[in-house]
N, C-alpha and C positions, 0 to 999 in steps of 0.2 A: 589722590593719595600717592606719596612718593615711594619709590622702590627702595626696599631695604638692602643693604650691602653687607655681605659676609666675607670675612677673610678666612681662607682655608690654608692651613700650614701643614704640609705632609710631603715627604719625599717619594712616596709611592704613586706613580701616575694612575694606577687602577683605582686607588682610594680617592684621589682627587677627582677623577672622572665620575665615580659613583656619587660623591658628595655634590658635585656640580649639577648632575642630573636631578638629584633629589631636591636641591635648593631651587632649581629652575621650575620644577613642578609645583613648588610652593609659592612661586611668584617672586623669588628672591634672586638677586644678582650675586654671583660668586667671583672672587678673585683669589688666585692661588699663589703660594710661595713654597718652594721646596726646601728651605732652610731658614735658620734663625735670623741671619743678617738681612736677607731680602724681606722677611716679614717685618722687621723693625723699620726698614726703609719705607715700606708701604704704609705702616701705621703713622709715620711722620708726615707722609705726603697727603693722605686723605682720611676722611672719617669713615668708620665702619660701625655697624649696629651690633655685630656679633663676631667673635673669633673662635674658630674650631682648630685646635692644634693637636698633632700627634705628639706622643711623649718622646719618641726617638727621632732626632734630627741629625743631619750630618755634622753640624757645627755646634751642637749643644742638645738640650732637651726641652720638652714642653714646660717644665717647671721654671726654666730661665725666662721663657716668654711670659708666663704667668706673673713672675716677679716684675718684669719690665712693664707690663700693662698696668699692674697695680700701682707702679710708681708714676707712670706718665699719663695713663688714661684710666683711672680707677672706676669711671662710670661705665666702661665698656665691659659687658659680660664676656668671659672667656671660658670655654668648655674644652676639656682634654679628652683625647681618644687614647685609651690604654690597652695594653695587651690583655688577653683574657686571663682572669685570675689575679691581676695585679691590683688587688684591693688596697694594699698598703700605699702604693704609689698614688692611687686615686685619692686616698684620704690625705696624703701629704699635699696634693694639689688643692684640695678643698681648704686645708688650713692656710695655705698661702693666699687664698682669695678667689680660687676658681669658682665659677658659677655652678658647674656640675661636671659629670664625666659620663662617657659611654665606652663600653668595652668592645674590642674586636673579637670575632667578626661583628661588624656594626649591624645592630637590629634597627631597620629603617623606621619602624613604628616608634621605637623608643627615641630615635634620633629626631623625628618630627615633633614628638612631644617636648623634647628638650628645647628645640629651636623655638617652638611656640611659646614656651614658658619664658625663655630669655627675651624674646621680642616683646612680649606683654610687659615684662619688667622695664624694658627700655622705653616703651611708649607711655608708661604710667607716670603721673606727676610725682616728683620727689617731695615727700612730706616727712617731717621729722616727728617721731612719736614722742609724746609727753608721758612720762612714766609716773604712776602712782598705783593705787590698788583697789579702786572701787568702780563698778560698772556704771558710771554716771558721766554725762557730758561735762567736759571741763572748759570753762570760758576764759581761763587765765593762761593757758598754754598755747604754744605755737600751732598745734594741731587740734582744732576744735572737735574733731571726730574721735579723738582718742578716748578710750574708756579709762585711761590711767592718769592719776593725778599726782602732783608733787613737784615742787621747784627747788628742793634742796640739792646740794652739790652731788650726792650719790645718785639722785634721780636724773639729773642732767647728764651724767656720764652714762647711765643706763639707757637714757633716751637716744644718745648718739650711737651706742652700740647696737641697739635694736634696729635702727635704720640701716646700719651696715649689714647686719645679719639677714635682714629681710631680702637683700639683693642676692643672696646666695641660696644654694640648695643643700648646703652642708648640714648634717645632723647637729643639733644644738642640745646640750644638756643644761637644764635650768636648775641651778642649786639655790636653795633658800629655805628658811624656816617655815614651819606650818603657819598658814594664814598670811604670808607675805605678798601673795599675788602672783604665784608662778603661772597659773593657768591664764591669767589675764595678759601676762607677758608673752606667753605662747600665742595667744590669740592676736596680739599686736604684731608679732613677727609675721604671722599668716596674713593679717589684714594689709600690711604694707608691702607684701611681696607679690610676685607674679601669679601666685595661686589664689589670690584673694577672692576670685569669683568661683572657686571650686570649694568642696566641702572642707570644713574643719571638724575633725572627729576626735573628741576627748574621750579617754577611757581610764578609769581608775583600776589599775592592775591589782590592787589589793581587795577589790570588791567582787572579783569574778572567781567562783569556785574552781579549784585546780582541775577537776575532772571535765570542766566545760571550756577551759581556756583555749585549747586548740581549735575547737569549733567556733568559738566567739571571734578569735583573731582571723582564722583562715577560711571559715565557712565549712559547710559539709554538703555531701550529696545525698539525695534521697536513698533511704535504705542503708545508710552508713552505720546506723546503730538503732536500737529500739526507740521508737518515737520520732525518728527522722522521716517524716511523711512527705517531705518535699525538699528541693534544693534550698540551701540557706546561705546567702552571701555573708562573709565575715566583715570585720572592721576594716581590714586592708582594702577590700573592694568598695566598702562604703566611702572610704576616703580617696578613691581613685582620682588622680589629678590634683588632689589637695594635700592636706596636712593631717597626719595621725599624731596625736599628742598622747604619749604614754605617761600618765601621772602615777606617782608612787611605783616607779619601775623596779625599785629594790625589792618589792614584794613578789616578783615573779619567781615561781619555782625553777630550780636548775634545769629540769627537763624542758620547760617552756623556753628558757633562755637559749638553749641550743637551737630550737626551731626558729626563734625570732632572729637569731644571728644569721642563719641561712637565708631567711626571707630578705633581710636587709642587704646582705652581700650579693645575692643572686637577683634581687629585684623581682622576685617571683614567689608565689605561694602555691601550695598543694592543698586543696580542701580535703577534709576528712572523708575518706571513701572515694576520693578522686584518683584518676590514673595518670594525670599529667599536671605539670606546673602551669600556672597562669601568670603572665607578666603583670606587674602592678607598678604604677607610677605614683608614689607618695613621698612626701617629705616627712622625715621622722624628727619630732621634738620630744624630749623626755624630761622628767623632773622627779625629784624625791626630796623629802626633808631629812632623810637618813644620810649618813656619811658613806657614800658609795665606795670610796677608796678603802675605807675600813672593811666594808663588806667583801671587797675583793681580797684583801689580806686574810680575812677570816674564812675564805672559801665559800661564802654565801652568794657571791655574784661572780660570774665568769669574767676573767680579765679581757678576753678577746671581745666580748660583747661590750664591755665598758669602754674600750678604745673606739669601737664603731659608733657608739652613742655619743661619746664625749669628744667628738672631733673639735668642737668649740664649746667651752664652758662659759655660761653666763650666770653670774651671781646676782640674785635679787636682794637688796639690802633690807635688813629688818627695820621695823618702824623706829626702834630706839636710836638708829643711826641717822635718821632723817630729820635733822634739826629744822624746826620751823614748819614742818608739813602738817602737824596735827590740826591746827586751826582751820586750814583750808579743807582738809579731809572731813573734819567734823561739820563744817558748814554745808558741804554738798550732801553728806550722809543725812543730816537732819532735814534738809529740804526734801530729799527723796522719801524719808520716813514719814514726813508730814503728808506728802502727796499720796503715798501708798495707803496710809491709815486714815486719811481724811481729818488730820489733826491741825490745830493752829500751828503756824510756823514757829519753830523753836530755834533758840540761839544760845551759845555758851556764855555764861557770865564769867568775869575774870577769874573768880575763885575756882570755878570748875575747870577752866582752861589750864590754870596753874597746876591743879591736881593731876589732870591728864598728862601734862608734859613731864611730870615727875615719875609717872608710872612706867615700868620697864616693858610692858606689853609683850610677854612671852608668846601670846597668841596673835601678835601683830595686828594687821588691819582688820582681820576678821573679829578679833577680840574687841577692838575699838568700836566696830559697828554694833556688836552685841551689847556692849555697855551703853551706847547711845540709845539703842532701842528701848532698853529698860528705863533709862533716865527720862526719855521723852514721855513715857507713860506716868512717871512719878511726879514730874514737874507740874506745879499748879498753874503757872502762868507761862508767858512766852520765854522767859529766861530759865535756863537750866543752871542750878547752883551746885556747889560741891556736895551739899547734903542729899541731892537727888541721885548722886552717882555711887553705885555699889561696886567697888573695885575688889576683885578676889585677891586674897593673899597668895603670893606666888614665890616659889623658890627662885633665887637668882640664876640666870642663865650663865653658861660658861664665860660669855663676854663680860658679865657683870662681876665676876669674882674678884677682879682687881680694882673694883670701884667703878661706879656708874656715873656718867656725866649728868644724868638726870636726878641724882640723889638729892633728896631734900632733907627736911627735919627728920631726925630719927636714923639717918644714914650711919652715924657713928655708933648707934645702939640698935643692932638688928632686931631686938625685941620690941622696939617702939615703932608702931606704924606711923606713916606721915599723916598729917591732918586730913580728915575725911575718909580715911581707910578704916573699915571695920576690922577690929582685931579678932582673929579666929582663935577660939580656945583649943588648946591641944590636950589630948587625953593624958591623965596622970601616967607616971611610969608604970610599965607592965612588968609584973614578976612572972617569969616563965614557969615557976613551980605552980602558979595559980592558974595559968592559962596555957593550953597546949600550943606548941609551935605552929601547927597547921592553922589553928584558930586565929592565932596572932597574925600570921601571914595573910590569911583571908581578910582580916579586919583592915590591915594596911592596904591591901589591894582594893578593897571596897572604898576606902577613903580616897585613894588616888583616882579611881574611876569617877566617884561622885564629884570630886573637885574639878576634874576635866569636863564633865557634863555641865557643871555650873558655869565654868568659864566660857563654854561654847553655846550657852543658852539651850542646852538639851540636844544639840546637833551631834548625833552619834558618829557620823563620818568624821567631823572635825575633831571630836573627842578622841577617836581612834588615832588620828594623826598626831595629836598632842601627846598621846601616851606612847607613840612609836609602835602601835599595833596595827594589824590589818583590820578591816571592818569585820571580817569573819571571826577573828580572834576576840574582838571586843564583844560581839554578839554572844559568843560562847561564854565569856566571863560574866556578862550581864545575867544570862540564864542560870549559870552555876551559882552565882552569889545572890540570886533572887532580887536583883535591882530592877525596879520598874522605871 
């Protein structure tokens, strides 16, 4: 096994000596440079497996070296050493392409973990993720192990971006509509990165009761509160060394946002009832279908936390922007449905495919899968025809208001559904002198909830996302309105 070589760039002899000793104990060979120009010369003369650089150098700064390495040696992981509390500088380095950062005074345990992660990334085979949205093996893409499908241009761009992001430890905010595959994108970033052999812990922030959030995230000590009969590790500790995926992060209460911000900045947590902080090594990925910038403007989400989570933003395209992906997605989904239910293999007839390609899919890939599951049960033979497909009537999304590229017959007359789409009857005009306003609003709310449940095949979590509610809010409304 060949010895790994690390370039250390720092003008403080004590720091260089400390890093050389630490690296030697890890079986690594270190070479040092005290300034930017000597570091550039060494990089031009020989190959390195990792670069550790201080931010302040006599002839420049660490950011200059990060830029240089990204231009000349983009495959080389570079980590920066920052002054204590210089989180903004560290975030800037991550945006430029740095692998990770460590603060002074250097915590040797954290440094060793960083080096291990970087070298695991360096030794891992470079694979390019193929992006789509259903957890099924894809045989038509460059990476056969990818759970993501799709060969449209937006997916190819997303594929390339995922591969780049996987090589960094920077927090990534995954933006996208409900049902577009945000969690699968997060899993792919984790799978292709150096933390792939460590835990991937997803958490739906909207599904945890507010009073339990701190304990769930950070854990608690025995006796911290009534019912705490033993120590309980939280989600951060469960994800130690791996990735913590915060789904629907916009649903976090403001009080919890403050504590989460501190945990991310300090890389440490304090369990409920604990007396000291515990260092944690996790990569944070987050997502929501809400407009997080709007939530910041409206004071519902902290701006400082937004900037920590959104070091890099990755947008997952909705299904309506993925020209040509529906047939491939449908083929794989129908194959999986047949295997799961023990059914005869199904395939889309041309009229069914044409119908699906005209549909705007506000529920995205999740909606497509639900539609195909119903169609597979209704079809008499191996072929699924348009008459077997029950498409919900949906209001146009904002992207559709100026005209939809999938628009088919009836597009010029919004009251006429396209062929194969069942027309839903709307209730007659309501006179408010006959019905109380509260009753009318309750009826409108009930219709919206029932439509969302219909679109998601009865999946309450998915319906809550479609409605822009937390799971708790939907559960309360279901009980209030008496919806089974």
